[in-house]
C-alpha positions in Angstrom: -36.8 26.1 11.5 -33.4 24.7 12.6 -31.9 21.6 10.9 -32.7 18.2 12.5 -29.1 17.2 12.8 -26.6 19.9 14.0 -23.6 20.2 11.7 -20.4 18.9 13.4 -16.9 19.7 12.4 -14.0 17.2 12.8 -12.7 19.4 15.6 -15.9 18.9 17.6 -15.7 15.1 17.3 -12.8 13.6 19.2 -13.4 10.1 17.9 -12.4 11.0 14.3 -8.7 10.2 13.8 -7.0 11.3 10.6 -5.1 8.4 8.9 -1.5 8.9 7.9 -0.3 7.6 4.6 2.2 4.8 4.6 5.1 4.8 2.2 5.9 1.3 1.0 9.4 0.3 0.0 10.2 -1.3 -3.3 11.1 -4.5 -1.5 7.7 -4.7 0.1 5.9 -4.1 -3.2 8.1 -6.7 -4.9 7.2 -9.2 -2.2 3.5 -8.5 -2.7 3.8 -9.0 -6.4 5.8 -12.3 -6.0 3.3 -13.6 -3.5 0.5 -12.8 -5.9 2.3 -14.6 -8.7 2.6 -17.7 -6.5 -1.2 -17.5 -6.2 -1.3 -16.6 -2.6 -4.7 -15.1 -1.5 -5.0 -11.3 -1.5 -6.4 -11.3 2.0 -3.5 -13.3 3.3 -1.0 -10.9 1.6 -2.8 -7.9 3.0 -2.9 -9.3 6.5 0.8 -10.2 6.4 1.9 -6.7 5.5 -0.8 -4.9 7.5 -2.4 -3.3 4.5 -5.9 -3.0 3.1 -7.2 -5.1 0.2 -7.5 -2.1 -2.1 -3.8 -1.2 -1.5 -2.7 -4.7 -2.4 -4.9 -4.8 -5.4 -3.5 -1.5 -6.6 0.0 -2.9 -6.3 -1.0 -5.9 -8.4 -2.3 -3.5 -11.1 1.0 -1.7 -11.3 3.1 -4.9 -11.1 4.9 -4.3 -14.4 6.2 -0.9 -13.4 7.2 -2.3 -10.0 9.2 -5.1 -11.6 11.0 -2.7 -13.9 11.9 -0.5 -11.0 13.1 -3.6 -9.1 15.3 -4.6 -12.1 16.8 -1.1 -12.3 17.4 -1.0 -8.6 19.1 -4.4 -8.6 21.4 -3.5 -11.5 22.4 -0.3 -9.7 23.1 -2.2 -6.6 25.3 -4.7 -8.5 27.2 -1.8 -10.1 27.9 -0.2 -6.7 29.1 -3.4 -5.1 31.7 -4.2 -7.8 
């Protein structure tokens, strides 16, 4: 007896589009963290940057390491300009 629903592969279905990953800059991540610290709503932050809520929440969770990276980058920038 054949299966009720035929198996379809992604190649057979033209409506399936593979999402590409976005690479966020440190500046964008720092902006998201600062907005969160100012108690801006997560949904508002996500819409502003065109991201999903889960992406913004993940950035909140790693806020400490993002801040450290921002401090390191700013100190390197200061050394280059002098």
